[in-house]
C-alpha positions as CSV (number, residue, x, y, z in Angstrom):
1,X,0.0,0.0,0.0
2,X,1.2,3.5,-0.8
3,X,0.3,7.0,0.6
4,X,-2.4,7.5,-2.0
5,X,-4.1,4.3,-1.0
6,X,-3.8,5.2,2.7
7,X,-5.4,8.6,2.0
8,X,-8.3,6.9,0.2
9,X,-8.8,4.4,3.0
10,X,-9.0,7.3,5.6
11,X,-11.0,9.7,3.5
12,X,-12.7,7.7,0.8
13,X,-15.4,10.3,0.0
14,X,-13.2,13.5,0.2
15,X,-13.2,15.6,-3.0
16,X,-9.9,16.7,-4.6
17,X,-8.6,20.0,-3.4
18,X,-8.9,21.3,-7.0
19,X,-12.7,21.4,-6.5
20,X,-12.4,23.9,-3.6
21,X,-9.7,26.0,-5.3
22,X,-12.1,26.5,-8.2
23,X,-15.2,27.0,-5.9
24,X,-13.4,29.7,-3.9
25,X,-11.5,31.7,-6.5
26,X,-9.2,34.7,-5.9
27,X,-11.3,37.8,-5.1
28,X,-11.8,40.5,-7.6
29,X,-10.7,43.4,-5.5
30,X,-8.6,46.5,-6.2
31,X,-4.9,46.5,-5.4
32,X,-4.3,47.1,-1.7
33,X,-7.8,46.0,-0.6
34,X,-7.6,44.0,2.7
35,X,-9.6,40.9,3.4
36,X,-9.8,40.6,7.2
37,X,-11.7,38.2,9.5
38,X,-12.9,38.1,13.1
39,X,-13.0,34.5,14.0
40,X,-14.2,33.9,17.6
41,X,-15.4,30.7,19.2
42,X,-19.1,30.6,20.4
43,X,-18.0,29.7,24.0
44,X,-19.1,32.7,26.0
45,X,-19.4,36.5,26.0
46,X,-17.4,38.7,23.6
47,X,-14.3,40.0,25.4
48,X,-13.1,43.6,25.2
49,X,-10.0,42.2,23.5
50,X,-12.2,40.5,20.9
51,X,-14.1,43.7,20.3
52,X,-10.8,45.5,19.9
53,X,-9.7,43.1,17.2
54,X,-13.1,43.2,15.4
55,X,-13.0,47.0,15.3
56,X,-9.5,46.9,13.7
57,X,-10.6,44.2,11.3
58,X,-13.7,46.1,10.3
59,X,-11.8,49.4,10.0
60,X,-9.0,48.1,7.8
61,X,-11.3,46.3,5.4
62,X,-13.6,49.3,5.2
63,X,-10.9,52.0,4.5
64,X,-9.2,49.8,1.9
65,X,-12.4,48.9,0.1
66,X,-11.9,45.3,1.1
67,X,-14.0,42.6,2.8
68,X,-14.6,42.0,6.5
69,X,-15.6,38.4,7.4
70,X,-17.2,37.1,10.6
71,X,-16.2,33.4,10.8
72,X,-17.2,31.2,13.7
73,X,-14.6,28.7,14.9
74,X,-16.7,26.1,16.6
75,X,-14.7,22.9,16.2
76,X,-14.4,22.6,20.0
77,X,-18.0,21.7,20.4
78,X,-17.8,20.6,24.0
79,X,-17.2,24.2,25.1
80,X,-19.9,25.7,22.8
81,X,-22.8,27.5,24.6
82,X,-26.4,27.7,23.4
83,X,-27.0,30.6,20.9
84,X,-23.3,31.4,21.1
85,X,-23.1,32.5,17.5
86,X,-26.1,34.9,17.7
87,X,-24.6,36.4,20.9
88,X,-21.4,37.2,19.0
89,X,-23.4,38.6,16.1
90,X,-25.6,40.8,18.4
91,X,-22.6,42.0,20.5
92,X,-20.8,43.2,17.4
93,X,-24.0,44.7,16.0
94,X,-24.4,46.7,19.2
95,X,-21.1,48.4,18.4
96,X,-22.0,49.1,14.8
97,X,-19.8,46.2,13.5
98,X,-21.6,44.3,10.7
99,X,-19.7,41.9,8.5
100,X,-19.5,42.1,4.7
101,X,-19.5,38.3,4.7
102,X,-20.1,35.6,7.3
103,X,-22.5,34.9,10.1
104,X,-25.4,37.3,10.6
105,X,-27.4,35.0,12.9
106,X,-27.2,31.7,14.8
107,X,-27.6,29.7,11.6
108,X,-27.7,32.4,8.9
109,X,-24.8,33.7,6.8
110,X,-24.1,35.7,3.7
111,X,-21.4,35.6,1.1
112,X,-19.9,33.3,-1.5
113,X,-17.0,31.8,0.5
114,X,-19.0,30.0,3.1
115,X,-20.1,28.0,5.1
116,X,-18.7,30.4,7.7
117,X,-19.0,28.0,10.6
118,X,-16.1,25.6,10.8
119,X,-18.3,22.7,12.0
120,X,-20.0,22.9,8.6
121,X,-16.7,22.8,6.6
122,X,-15.7,19.3,7.7
123,X,-15.6,18.0,4.1
124,X,-13.2,20.8,3.1
125,X,-10.7,20.1,5.9
126,X,-10.8,16.4,5.2
127,X,-10.0,17.1,1.5
128,X,-6.9,19.0,2.4
129,X,-5.9,16.5,5.1
130,X,-6.2,13.8,2.5
131,X,-3.9,15.8,0.2
132,X,-1.3,16.0,2.9
133,X,-1.5,12.2,3.6
134,X,-1.0,11.6,-0.1
135,X,2.2,13.6,-0.1
136,X,3.5,11.9,3.1
137,X,3.0,15.1,5.1
138,X,0.3,13.8,7.5
139,X,-0.3,10.4,9.0
140,X,-2.8,8.5,11.3
141,X,-1.7,8.4,15.0
142,X,-3.1,5.7,17.2
143,X,-1.7,7.0,20.5
144,X,-4.0,6.4,23.4
145,X,-4.4,8.9,26.3
146,X,-2.3,6.6,28.4
147,X,0.5,6.5,25.8
148,X,0.5,10.3,25.6
149,X,0.7,10.6,29.4
150,X,3.6,8.2,29.4
151,X,5.5,10.2,26.8
152,X,4.9,13.4,28.7
153,X,6.0,11.8,32.0
154,X,9.3,10.6,30.4
155,X,9.9,14.0,29.0
156,X,9.3,15.7,32.4
157,X,11.6,13.2,34.1
158,X,14.3,13.8,31.6
159,X,13.6,17.6,31.8
160,X,13.4,18.0,28.1
161,X,11.0,19.9,25.9
162,X,7.5,18.4,26.0
163,X,5.5,17.5,22.9
164,X,4.9,15.0,20.1
165,X,8.0,15.3,17.9
166,X,11.1,13.5,16.7
167,X,11.7,10.2,18.6
168,X,8.7,11.0,20.8
169,X,6.3,10.9,17.8
170,X,5.5,7.2,18.3
171,X,3.5,6.6,15.1
172,X,5.3,9.0,12.8
173,X,7.2,6.3,11.0
174,X,4.7,3.5,11.3
175,X,4.8,1.5,8.0
176,X,1.8,2.3,5.8
177,X,0.6,-1.4,5.8
178,X,0.6,-1.5,9.6
179,X,-1.3,1.8,9.8
180,X,-3.9,0.5,7.3
181,X,-4.3,-2.7,9.2
182,X,-5.0,-0.9,12.4
183,X,-7.6,1.3,10.7
184,X,-9.3,-1.8,9.2
185,X,-9.3,-3.3,12.6
186,X,-11.3,-0.4,13.9
187,X,-8.6,1.1,16.1
188,X,-9.2,4.8,17.1
189,X,-6.9,7.3,15.5
190,X,-6.4,11.0,14.7
191,X,-4.5,12.7,11.9
192,X,-1.2,14.4,12.7
193,X,0.8,16.8,10.6
194,X,4.3,15.4,9.8
195,X,6.5,18.4,10.5
196,X,9.6,18.8,8.4
197,X,11.0,21.4,10.8
198,X,14.0,21.2,13.2
199,X,14.3,23.1,16.4
200,X,18.0,23.8,15.8
201,X,17.1,25.8,12.7
202,X,15.6,29.2,12.8
203,X,13.1,31.2,10.7
204,X,12.7,34.9,10.3
205,X,9.3,36.5,10.1
206,X,8.1,40.1,9.6
207,X,5.1,40.9,11.7
208,X,3.1,43.9,10.5
209,X,3.0,45.4,14.0
210,X,6.0,43.8,15.8
211,X,8.5,44.0,12.9
212,X,11.1,41.3,12.5
213,X,10.9,38.3,14.8
214,X,13.1,35.2,14.8
215,X,12.0,31.7,16.0
216,X,13.1,28.1,16.1
217,X,11.4,26.1,13.3
218,X,8.3,24.1,14.3
219,X,9.0,20.4,14.7
220,X,5.8,19.4,16.5
221,X,3.6,16.8,14.8
222,X,0.4,18.6,15.8
223,X,-3.1,17.0,15.5
224,X,-4.8,18.4,12.4
225,X,-8.0,16.2,12.4
226,X,-9.5,15.0,15.7
227,X,-11.2,11.7,16.3
228,X,-14.6,13.3,15.6
229,X,-13.4,14.2,12.1
230,X,-13.3,17.9,12.9
231,X,-10.0,19.9,12.6
232,X,-8.0,21.6,15.2
233,X,-7.8,25.4,15.2
234,X,-4.3,25.4,13.6
235,X,-5.3,23.4,10.6
236,X,-8.7,24.9,10.1
237,X,-7.5,28.5,10.2
238,X,-4.9,27.8,7.5
239,X,-7.4,26.2,5.2
240,X,-10.1,28.8,5.9
241,X,-7.8,31.9,5.5
242,X,-6.6,30.5,2.2
243,X,-10.0,29.6,0.7
244,X,-11.6,32.8,2.0
245,X,-8.7,34.7,0.5
246,X,-7.8,36.5,3.7
247,X,-4.9,38.9,3.3
248,X,-4.4,40.1,6.9
249,X,-4.8,38.2,10.1
250,X,-5.0,40.5,13.1
251,X,-4.9,38.6,16.3
252,X,-3.6,38.9,19.9
253,X,-0.1,38.5,21.2
254,X,-0.8,35.1,22.6
255,X,-0.6,33.7,19.0
256,X,2.9,34.9,18.3
257,X,4.5,31.6,19.4
258,X,2.3,29.8,16.8
259,X,3.8,31.6,13.8
260,X,6.4,28.9,13.0
261,X,3.7,26.2,13.0
262,X,1.3,28.3,11.0
263,X,3.9,29.3,8.4
264,X,4.9,25.6,8.0
265,X,1.3,24.6,7.6
266,X,0.8,27.2,4.8
267,X,4.0,26.0,3.1
268,X,3.0,22.3,3.3
269,X,-0.4,23.0,2.0
270,X,1.0,25.1,-0.9
271,X,-0.7,28.3,0.2
272,X,0.6,31.8,0.3
273,X,0.4,32.9,4.0
274,X,-1.5,36.0,4.9
275,X,0.2,38.9,6.6
276,X,0.1,38.5,10.4
277,X,-0.3,41.4,12.8
278,X,-0.2,40.6,16.5
279,X,-1.9,43.2,18.7
280,X,-0.6,44.0,22.2
281,X,-2.7,42.6,25.0
282,X,-5.1,45.0,26.7
283,X,-3.8,45.4,30.3
284,X,-5.3,46.4,33.6
285,X,-3.4,48.5,36.2
286,X,-3.7,46.8,39.6
287,X,-1.9,48.7,42.4
288,X,0.8,49.9,40.1
289,X,1.3,46.5,38.4
290,X,0.1,45.6,34.9
291,X,-1.8,42.4,34.3
292,X,-3.9,41.1,31.4
293,X,-7.5,42.2,31.7
294,X,-9.4,39.2,33.0
295,X,-12.9,37.8,32.3
296,X,-13.1,36.6,35.8
297,X,-11.8,39.6,37.7
298,X,-12.8,42.6,35.6
299,X,-16.5,43.4,34.8
300,X,-15.3,45.7,32.0
301,X,-13.7,42.7,30.2
302,X,-17.2,41.7,28.9
303,X,-18.6,44.0,26.2
304,X,-22.1,43.6,27.9
305,X,-20.8,45.7,30.7
306,X,-20.8,48.8,28.5
307,X,-24.4,48.3,27.7
308,X,-25.4,47.7,31.3
309,X,-23.6,51.0,32.2
310,X,-25.1,52.8,29.3
311,X,-21.8,53.9,27.8
312,X,-22.5,54.7,24.1
313,X,-21.1,52.3,21.5
314,X,-19.5,55.3,19.7
315,X,-17.5,56.1,22.8
316,X,-16.3,52.6,23.3
317,X,-15.2,52.3,19.6
318,X,-13.5,55.7,19.8
319,X,-11.7,54.8,22.9
320,X,-10.5,51.5,21.5
321,X,-9.2,53.3,18.3
322,X,-7.4,55.6,20.7
323,X,-5.7,52.5,22.1
324,X,-5.1,51.1,18.7
325,X,-3.3,54.1,17.1
326,X,-1.1,56.6,18.8
327,X,-2.1,59.3,16.3
328,X,-5.8,59.0,16.9
329,X,-5.9,61.4,19.8
330,X,-4.2,64.3,17.9
331,X,-6.3,63.5,14.9
332,X,-9.5,63.9,17.0
333,X,-8.3,67.1,18.5
334,X,-7.7,68.5,15.0
335,X,-11.0,67.1,13.7
336,X,-13.4,67.5,16.6
337,X,-16.6,67.0,14.6
338,X,-15.3,64.6,11.9
339,X,-16.9,61.2,11.6
340,X,-14.7,58.4,12.9
341,X,-14.8,56.8,9.4
342,X,-12.5,59.6,8.2
343,X,-9.7,58.4,10.5
344,X,-7.2,56.1,8.7
345,X,-6.0,53.3,11.0
346,X,-2.4,52.2,10.4
347,X,-1.1,48.8,11.7
348,X,2.4,50.1,11.8
349,X,1.4,52.7,14.3
350,X,0.0,50.2,16.7
351,X,1.7,49.8,20.1
352,X,4.0,46.9,20.5
353,X,3.6,46.9,24.3
354,X,0.3,46.3,26.1
355,X,-2.1,49.3,26.4
356,X,-3.5,49.8,29.9
357,X,-7.3,50.0,29.9
358,X,-8.3,53.2,31.6
359,X,-11.9,53.6,32.6
360,X,-11.4,57.2,33.6
361,X,-10.1,58.0,30.1
362,X,-13.0,56.0,28.5
363,X,-15.5,58.0,30.5
364,X,-13.8,61.3,29.4
365,X,-14.1,60.1,25.8
366,X,-17.7,59.3,26.4
367,X,-18.4,62.7,27.8
368,X,-17.0,64.3,24.6
369,X,-19.0,61.9,22.4
370,X,-22.3,62.6,24.3
371,X,-21.7,66.3,24.2
372,X,-22.0,66.2,20.4
373,X,-25.3,64.3,20.5
374,X,-28.6,66.2,20.0
375,X,-31.1,66.1,22.9
376,X,-33.3,64.0,20.7
377,X,-30.6,61.4,20.3
378,X,-29.8,61.4,24.0
379,X,-33.5,60.9,24.7
380,X,-33.8,58.0,22.3
381,X,-30.6,56.3,23.5
382,X,-31.4,56.8,27.2
383,X,-35.0,55.5,26.8
384,X,-33.7,52.4,24.9
385,X,-31.3,51.8,27.8
386,X,-33.9,52.5,30.5
387,X,-36.4,50.0,29.0
388,X,-33.8,47.3,29.7
389,X,-32.1,48.5,32.9
390,X,-34.1,51.2,34.7
391,X,-37.9,51.1,34.6
392,X,-38.2,54.1,36.8
393,X,-36.2,56.2,34.4
394,X,-38.3,54.9,31.5
395,X,-41.5,56.1,33.3
396,X,-39.9,59.6,33.9
397,X,-38.9,59.9,30.2
398,X,-42.1,58.7,28.7
399,X,-44.7,60.7,30.8
400,X,-43.8,63.9,28.9
401,X,-41.4,63.4,26.0
402,X,-41.2,67.1,25.0
403,X,-40.4,68.2,28.6
404,X,-37.7,65.5,28.9
405,X,-36.1,66.6,25.6
406,X,-36.1,70.3,26.8
407,X,-34.2,69.2,30.0
408,X,-31.7,67.2,28.0
409,X,-31.2,70.2,25.7
410,X,-29.9,72.4,28.4
411,X,-26.5,73.8,27.4
412,X,-26.5,71.8,24.1
413,X,-26.0,73.1,20.6
414,X,-23.6,76.0,21.5
415,X,-19.8,76.3,21.0
416,X,-19.2,74.8,24.5
417,X,-21.8,72.1,25.1
418,X,-22.0,70.6,28.5
419,X,-19.8,67.6,29.2
420,X,-21.1,66.3,32.5
421,X,-22.7,63.0,31.3
422,X,-20.6,60.0,30.5
423,X,-23.3,57.2,30.5
424,X,-27.0,56.8,30.3
425,X,-27.0,55.4,33.8
426,X,-26.2,58.9,35.0
427,X,-29.2,60.5,33.3
428,X,-31.8,59.9,36.0
429,X,-29.7,61.6,38.7
430,X,-29.0,64.5,36.3
431,X,-32.6,65.2,35.5
432,X,-34.8,64.0,38.4
433,X,-34.8,67.4,40.2
434,X,-36.7,68.8,37.3
435,X,-39.7,66.8,38.2
436,X,-41.8,68.2,41.2
437,X,-43.0,64.9,42.5
438,X,-39.5,63.4,42.7
439,X,-38.0,66.7,43.9
440,X,-40.4,67.0,46.8
441,X,-39.7,63.4,48.0
442,X,-36.0,63.3,47.7
443,X,-34.5,66.7,48.2
444,X,-32.3,67.9,51.0
445,X,-30.7,71.3,50.9
446,X,-27.0,72.0,51.4
447,X,-26.5,75.7,50.9
448,X,-22.7,75.8,51.0
449,X,-21.3,79.1,52.1
450,X,-24.5,80.8,53.3
451,X,-25.9,78.6,56.0
452,X,-27.9,80.9,58.3
453,X,-31.6,80.0,57.8
454,X,-32.9,83.5,58.3
455,X,-30.4,84.9,55.7
456,X,-31.3,82.1,53.2
457,X,-35.0,82.9,53.6
458,X,-34.4,86.6,53.4
459,X,-32.5,86.2,50.1
460,X,-35.2,83.9,48.6
461,X,-38.1,86.0,49.7
462,X,-36.5,89.2,48.3
463,X,-35.7,87.4,45.0
464,X,-39.2,86.0,44.5
465,X,-41.0,89.2,45.5
466,X,-38.8,91.9,43.9
467,X,-36.5,90.4,41.2
468,X,-38.1,87.3,39.7
469,X,-39.8,87.6,36.3
470,X,-40.0,84.4,34.2
471,X,-40.2,86.5,31.0
472,X,-36.7,88.1,31.5
473,X,-34.1,87.3,29.0
474,X,-30.8,86.0,30.3
475,X,-29.0,89.3,30.6
476,X,-31.9,90.9,32.5
477,X,-32.1,87.9,34.7
478,X,-28.5,88.0,35.6
479,X,-28.6,91.8,36.2
480,X,-31.4,91.3,38.6
481,X,-29.4,88.6,40.4
482,X,-26.6,91.2,40.8
483,X,-29.2,93.7,42.1
484,X,-30.3,91.2,44.7
485,X,-26.7,90.6,45.7
486,X,-26.1,94.3,46.2
487,X,-29.3,94.7,48.1
488,X,-28.4,91.9,50.5
489,X,-24.9,93.2,51.1
490,X,-23.0,91.0,48.7
491,X,-20.6,92.1,45.9
492,X,-22.1,92.3,42.4
493,X,-18.9,90.8,40.9
494,X,-16.6,88.2,42.3
495,X,-13.5,90.3,41.6
496,X,-15.0,93.2,43.7
497,X,-15.3,90.8,46.6
498,X,-11.8,89.5,46.1
499,X,-10.4,93.1,46.0
500,X,-12.1,94.1,49.2
501,X,-13.6,91.0,51.0
502,X,-14.2,92.8,54.3
503,X,-16.7,95.2,52.6
504,X,-19.1,92.4,51.7
505,X,-20.8,89.3,53.2
506,X,-19.9,87.4,50.0
507,X,-20.4,87.8,46.3
508,X,-22.9,87.2,43.5
509,X,-21.9,83.5,43.2
510,X,-23.0,82.9,46.8
511,X,-26.4,84.5,46.1
512,X,-26.9,82.4,42.9
513,X,-25.9,79.3,44.8
514,X,-28.7,79.8,47.4
515,X,-31.3,80.1,44.5
516,X,-29.7,77.1,42.7
517,X,-29.9,74.9,45.8
518,X,-33.4,76.1,46.6
519,X,-34.6,75.1,43.1
520,X,-32.6,72.0,42.5
521,X,-31.3,70.7,45.8
522,X,-27.8,70.9,44.3
523,X,-24.9,73.4,44.3
524,X,-23.6,72.2,40.9
525,X,-26.0,72.1,37.9
526,X,-26.0,73.1,34.3
527,X,-27.1,76.7,33.4
528,X,-29.5,78.0,36.1
529,X,-31.3,80.3,33.8
530,X,-32.1,77.5,31.3
531,X,-33.3,75.3,34.2
532,X,-35.6,78.1,35.5
533,X,-37.1,78.6,32.0
534,X,-38.0,74.9,31.8
535,X,-39.3,74.6,35.4
536,X,-41.6,77.6,34.8
537,X,-43.0,80.3,37.1
538,X,-45.4,78.1,39.1
539,X,-42.8,75.5,40.0
540,X,-40.1,78.1,40.9
541,X,-42.5,80.0,43.2
542,X,-43.7,76.8,44.9
543,X,-40.2,75.6,45.5
544,X,-38.9,78.9,46.9
545,X,-42.0,79.5,49.0
546,X,-41.7,76.1,50.5
547,X,-38.3,76.9,52.0
548,X,-39.5,80.4,53.1
549,X,-42.4,78.9,55.0
550,X,-40.3,76.3,56.8
551,X,-39.6,77.0,60.5
């Protein structure tokens, strides 16, 4: 028996690889167009590192007029969770990431290079495995778990490199006839790659991000087809990236050590390898020490966290691009209102060392992003969030939509829009004092500098009786506040008070704080004039009179 007969015995029904080469031809794309892929396993929630990679994949494909593929690597079916694919699709969609090709639902895909689930590509992998067997570059391995354990124990005892290679590759040189006999007798086996590498030889590789790297050659005879007929990740990704005509593989640092194996697989299969770009791991600062952001320790590791907190998708994407490219922040400063699609991502400007995930920085980015939203958009997004996470806020927003939008529009649309909101979960606190029923139940007053009750009542009574007119424009309103300050023995201007503090009880700012606290229960709010215009005459008088009447 020869290799060809052995291959036919193992995979009698597998098509020739020519069939698949013809079925999945080279793509008709312009020069420089990138074909990228995000290829997660449906084994749990999407990690922030996965989202980071998907954003880069999507951006590179989009800006080069290429193709972005969502491929699901589900060959490890023991770890797969229910509806794992749809969770991935929905998580990406939540951040505005939609594939040009690939999975768009649990069992729904689009594109001409599918199927896009690896478990549905079994015949393809077997065809290429058969081709390797025919050429003596793969073989059946009959090692039992016990035999593998014995090999590992001997290696550990001898303190040598572990693995299935060289003299430790027990079935590597088994005569073809003996292998065929074992298969015919029904013995269990898997298919291993027959590496041609040697650890004492080195290869050089240029990573798009990391630059030139040197490694020992791969000499491990890795498993390429498991006992269930499905491939391992290493083999499947090589076949898929070739047939889907992927040009750039962007993946995490943890895969750098696999480069020698992957390059050898591509060479053995006769494929041109894609360009590899290994992104630095997203880190977490813990008491001054950096560690990898963790699914178990860090809630922000799951992308669902950002929805639960109500951090807009645009802010998360913008922050991750800020991590991705060092020139993003200066670009944003120079292009404050530009759409993010105008920014050109460059792999060679990505950091080689791990970026530290900074929640404070993310929330600052989010404040800037939200500051550019219209009140109508903020209302829509907050209501969408509230329907899922805060029913009380939903009730507040829906009982009078126009009133809610007026509140959200305070200090928006001008040259310096307010930047005090970083997430939808903060909205309830920022608007609830504008509703009389909530204000009456929950308000306590902290008047800051002026704390004498009689003085506070005197200020409020004088304001409401002599100086308040809801029809005043902003300048008249402010002038009357100054008049009130002067009447009560306070400086009309802060600088007057600072020049001669002994001549005054305080200044205009102290007077306005008394009125602000009386009307909102807070010493820090957006523009007080705009707040008063929305509250209206009746509510203002009622709130101030309530304090004036208290003993």
